[in-house]
N, C-alpha and C positions, 0 to 999 in steps of 0.2 A: 339402202335398197332402192332400186329404180324398177318400177313395176310395168312390165309389158305383158302381163299374164292374161288379163281380160278387161274389156270395157265395163264389165259388171262390177269391177273393183274400184271404179272411178267415183269421185264425189258427186253430189247433186249439183247441177248447174245453179248459180246464184239467182237467176231469174225465176226458176222453178221453186227454189227454197223461199224466195220472197213471196211468191204467190201462195204457198202453203201458209206462211205466217199471216198474210193478209186474210186468208180464209178462216183463220183460227180466232175469230171474234164473234161473239154472240151465238145464237142458235140457228139451225137450219133444219129443214125437213129431212127425215131419214130415208134410208133404203132407195136412194136415187131420185127422190121426189123434190130435191133441192133445185134452186135456180141455176146453179152452175152446170149440173148434169143435164138439165133441160136445154141449155145453150149448146151442148156438145153436138147435137145432131146438125144444127145450123153451121157450126164451125167446120165440122167434117165435110158437110155438103159443099161449103165454099172452097175448101182445099181440093176436094176431088171432083168438083164441078158436076155433081149429080146428087140426086136424093139417095140417102143412105139410112140404114138402121145401125145404131151404135150401142154396144154393151160393154161398159168398162169392167175390167177385172184387174187383178194385181200381179199376175204372173203370165209369162208367155206360154207356159205349159197349159194353163187353164184356157187361154185364148185358142191355142191349137186344138186342144181336145174338145172343147165345146163347139167350135166352128165345124170340125169334121164330124162330130157326132150328130150335128144338126142335119147333115146331108148324107149320112152313111147308116144303113140299117145294120142290125147285129150280124147279119149274114153277108155283109158287104166287104169289099176290098178297096183299099186306098193305095194307089201307085205313088211311089216316092223314090228319092235318091237313096243309095245304099248307106250313106252316112247322114241321112236326114235326122234332124234333131228329134222329130216325132218317133223315129225308129230306134235310135241308139242312146238318146239322152233324156227321155221323159218317162222311163219306167213303165211303159205300157199304158200311158194315160189315155191315148186315143182309143185303143180297144176296150179299156175299162168303161169309159164314158159312152162309147157307142154300143156297149152291151155285147162285145165279143168280136167286132169287126177286125179283119186282119190288115196288116201293112205289107205291101208287096213291092220290094225294091226292084228297080230296073236299071239297065246300063246307063252310065253317065260319063261325062268328060269335063275336066276342070270344074267339078262341082255342079254341073248343069245337066239336067235330064236331056236325053237325045230324042228328038221327035221320032226318028226311025225306030228306036227301041220302044217308045211308048206305043207307036202304031203296031209294031209286031205283037206286043203284049195284049193290046186290045183286040187284034185280029184273032188271037188264039183263045181269048177268054170265052167261056161258055161251051167249050168243046165237051166238057163232062157234065153239062146240064146242071141239075140240082145238086150234084156232088161237089160243085165248085162254088167258091164265094162269088157273089155278083159284083161286077165292076161298079163302083159308086162314085169315086172321086180321084183326082190327081192332085198331089200337094207338092209344092216346091218352095224353096227359100229364096228370098231376095233381100239383101245380098246372100250368096250361097255359103255353104259350109266350107268352101275353099277360098272365100274372100273375093270371088268373082261375081259378075253381075249378068243377068239376063237382059239382052236387048229386046226392044219391042217386038220385032218380027219373030224372035225365038219364042217369046211368050205366046204370041198370036198363033204360031204353028202348034204348040202344045194344046192351047185352048181349043183350037178348031178340031183337033183329033178327039179331045175329050168330049166336046159338045156333040160331035157327030155320033158318038156312042152313048150319049145320054148321061155323061158324067159331069159332076160339079168340079169347078176349078178353085183350089184353095192356095193362097199365098201365105207363107210364113214370113211376115215382115218384121222380124225382130230387129233387123238392121235395114229397114226400108229407107230410112232417111239417108243412110250412107250410100245406098244404091242410087237414089234419085240425085243426090248431090254429085255423085261420080258421073252419072249419065247426062246430067244437065237437062233433064226432061221434065214435063209436067207430071204430077202424081197420077193424073187420070190416064196418061199415055201408057204406063206400064202396069196398070191395074185393070179397071173395068173396060176401058176402050180396047185393050188387048184381049179381053175375054175372061178376066178374073171375076169370079162370083163372090168369093168370101176372102176376107183379109184378116190375118192376125196382126194388128197394128202395134208395133213396139215402141216404147219410149224409154224404158228403164236402162238399156244399154247406152243411151245417148243423152244422159243428163237428168233423167227423172229418178225419183226415189223408189216408187213401185207403181207403175202405171202402164197398162196395156189395154187393148180393146179388141173386141170382135166387131168387124165392120162388114155389113152385108150390102152389096151394091144393088141387090134386088130385095127391097123391104118385104116383098111377098114371102120370102123365105123365113122371116123372123118369128112368126107365131110359134110359141112353145119354147123359144130360146131363153126367154126370161125365167121360166120355171126350171129349165135345164141349168141355168146359172145358179139359181137359188139352191137347187138340189146338190150342186157341186160345192156349195159353201162360198160362192163368190159374189153374192149380193150383199155388199157391205152395208152395215147400218149407217156408217159415216162416209157414204160414197162421195160426198163433196170433196174430200181430201184426195181422192183418186182423180176425179173429174177436173179439179182445178189444175192439177199437173198437166193433164192433156191439153187443157185450154191454153195454159201458158206456153206449152211446148209448140203449139201450132200458131200462136199469135206472132205476127210480124216476121215470120220466117225463121224463128229461133231454131226450130228442129233442123233446118237445112244449114244454118250457120254453124251449129255445133258439129254436125256430121261433116261438113266441108273441112273444118279444122282437123278433125280426126283423119279424114282421108288424105289431106295434104301431108300430114305427119307420117302416115303409113307409106306413101309414095317415096318420101324422102328417106325413110328408114330402109325401105326395100331396095332403092337404088344404091344406097351405101353398102348394104350387106352383099348385094349381088356382085359388087366390085372387089370383094375380098378373095384372096387365094383359097381355092377349094370349096367355095360357096356356090350354090345354085338355087335360084328361085324355083319353087315347085309349081306355082300358079302365077298368072299375072296379078299384080296388085291393083285392084279395081275399086276397092272400098277401104276399110280401115284395118284389114288383117294382112299380115305378111307370113307366108309359108315358105320356109327356106331350109335347104339341107346344108348342114355345117359339119366340119370334122368334129369327131367326138372330143378331141382334146380341147378344141375351141369352146364347145358347149360347156364342158366342165370348168374351164377357166373363167368364162363369163358368169357362171353360177357362183363360183367362189368369190368373184368380185362383187356379188350382191345384186346382179341383174336377175330378175325373175321373168320366166316365160313358160310356155307349155310344151312339153315333149309330145309330139304327135305320134300316136301309136301306129304300128304297122309299116313304118318306113324308117330305115336306119338313118340316124342323123337328122331327122326332120323335127323342126320346131315351129311353133306358131307364136308370133309376136303381135299383140293387138294395141293399136293406138286409140286413145279416147279423146273426148272433147277438150280435155285439159292437158294433153301431152305437150311438153315444152321442147323447144329447140335444144336446150342444154342437156336434156335427158337423152335425146337422140344422139347428140354429139358425143356424150360420154360413152354410150354403148359402142358407137362406131369406132371411136378412138381406142377404146379398150380392145375391141375385136381386132382392129388392125395391128395393134401392138402384139397381141398373142399370135396372130396369123403371120406375122413378119411382113406385113404389107403397109399400105398407107390408106387411111380412111378416105372414102370417096363421099364427101359431104357436099350435097347440092345446095341450092339457094334456100334461104330461110323460109319457113312456113309463115303464114300471117300470124300476127299476135294472138295469143289465146283469148278466148271470149272472157270479158269481164263485165261486172254489173254496169 
């Protein structure tokens, strides 16, 4: 079996596993009072070039729900993508933690919210007075649910609209490293400098064992979030084992090297699949995910060969293939050659990706 199903199924990066092993000696203060967790604020501030408040958690769902609950009242509304993870993949976690707030999907294109659609929704909000949920936040993913990325000016346009109407701006950064590696920009440029207020910072999909964080670019928003995290069951007694993953992830640019490897593999895979007879990319490949429409016979043949990937719902013949930090050239070659053989064409194999990250 060769797995292109999800980066969640990849192993832990050796640098992060080594950091966990090194932290597993002696005793340390519990519930986040340890030295490693104390250093995280400085590490994140260095990476994002501004003062931050940081709250480690172990799942992206918790990070999204706690961040949005912090800025959304029970009668509030969060504007999001129709396929947003918070809307379709987190079992109502945001409304639960926010005490009943609603998620309001708006029109999007290639996985990205459209500023004109957000503007129209905000202009219409409040027409029914107290009968209608109050606009509270806008949330979007970077990279997106379609494997695309928001450019700085796009984020700034969304944020300006949100702030003009008094809304907070939340970024679901489960694949933030892939977006930054693909865009080649500074982390600050597509977050707080563009108007993002809160970030769900992800590491699990990109080499960590279980490590995420809520990052607030305005620490004045932080009061109460510690208790909110405790109430949600995410104040871990042995927090150092989460914090040490985040510290290792951000040290020496590891997070961007891992993401860059995954992105290059995805581009190579996407180029090869797009060259097959009857195949068509559904979205540009801008991070580490490939969305492609394939003939049903080809999908079945590849599955029978032992390749695993995700059937994308709602679009006939659509599949998603995800590359991870450890995706190898020979795995891509094998899939492309098998697909070309079944499709009666020739595999379009581009230049090799850089060697996989090793200890």
